C-alpha positions, 0 to 999 in steps of 0.5 A, spaced: 541 163 799 541 156 797 536 153 792 531 149 794 533 141 793 529 136 790 531 131 795 533 134 801 538 131 805 541 132 812 545 129 817 544 128 824 549 126 830 547 121 835 550 119 842 549 112 841 552 106 837 549 105 830 545 098 832 542 102 838 540 107 833 537 103 829 533 099 834 530 106 837 528 107 830 525 100 829 521 101 836 518 108 834 516 105 827 512 099 831 510 104 837 507 109 832 501 110 828 503 116 825 509 112 820 510 106 817 517 103 815 522 098 816 529 097 818 535 093 815 542 095 818 545 099 816 539 102 813 532 104 815 526 108 812 520 112 815 514 113 810 507 115 811 501 110 812 498 107 806 491 111 808 494 118 808 499 117 802 498 120 795 502 121 789 507 126 792 508 123 799 515 123 802 519 117 805 525 118 809 531 114 807 536 113 813 543 110 813 547 110 819 555 110 820 559 109 826 562 115 828 567 116 834 562 117 840 556 115 836 553 115 830 552 119 824 545 118 821 544 120 813 537 122 812 534 123 805 527 126 804 524 123 797 518 121 793 516 114 792 520 110 787 515 110 782 514 118 782 521 119 782 522 114 776 517 118 772 520 125 774 527 123 772 524 120 765 521 126 764 527 130 765 530 125 760 525 127 755 527 134 756 534 133 755 533 129 749 528 134 746 533 140 748 539 136 744 534 134 738 532 141 737 539 144 738 542 139 733 536 140 728 537 147 729 545 147 727 543 143 721 538 148 719 543 154 720 549 151 716 544 149 710 539 155 710 542 160 714 536 161 719 535 156 725 528 157 726 527 150 729 532 152 734 530 159 736 523 157 737 524 150 740 530 151 745 525 156 749 520 151 749 524 146 752 527 151 757 520 153 759 518 145 760 524 144 764 522 150 769 515 147 769 518 140 771 522 143 777 516 148 779 512 142 779 517 138 784 517 144 788 509 144 788 509 137 790 514 138 796 510 144 798 503 140 798 507 134 802 510 139 807 506 137 813 507 129 812 515 131 811 514 135 818 511 129 821 517 124 818 522 129 821 518 129 828 517 122 828 525 121 827 526 126 833 521 122 837 525 116 836 532 119 838 529 123 843 534 123 849 540 121 845 543 128 843 540 128 836 543 134 833 544 137 826 551 136 823 554 143 821 557 141 814 552 141 808 552 135 805 553 135 797 556 130 792 562 133 791 569 131 794 572 137 798 579 139 794 585 140 799 586 147 801 580 150 799 575 149 805 
């Protein structure tokens, strides 16, 4: 079972060209009271209206690419940019703390033989990292209804044009030849 993703991604294939796909999404944004957003080729974004938004509310970023016979629609669910920046800054603090504790602990080990700072500090940093990850999952859980709403509105925009999930999982790693 794959681990939960902090910023889930999926890919849809639509049976219409990219510019028509963006027109369909834009028409849904204008017609719906449930979502807000913008379209600027080849990108679009769906988000929850201001009155219903809270700190962990998601936004759905869309990127369209022409494909043979239609359009690939790359979708990413993510928090607001200020929340994501703060989250990554906290991960930076955890990383710097882990590096600092490790360096000081190794120095202490070389000088006195017992790295007390590292023995106590690294588990504390590890707990902080786990808490940060769990906080992101809790935020996703709290906004599951809004995430569902964004996905439903995207499906409604593309309804009748054959939107279907692409079977291949999305990842950032290139596929090595001969390995699948």
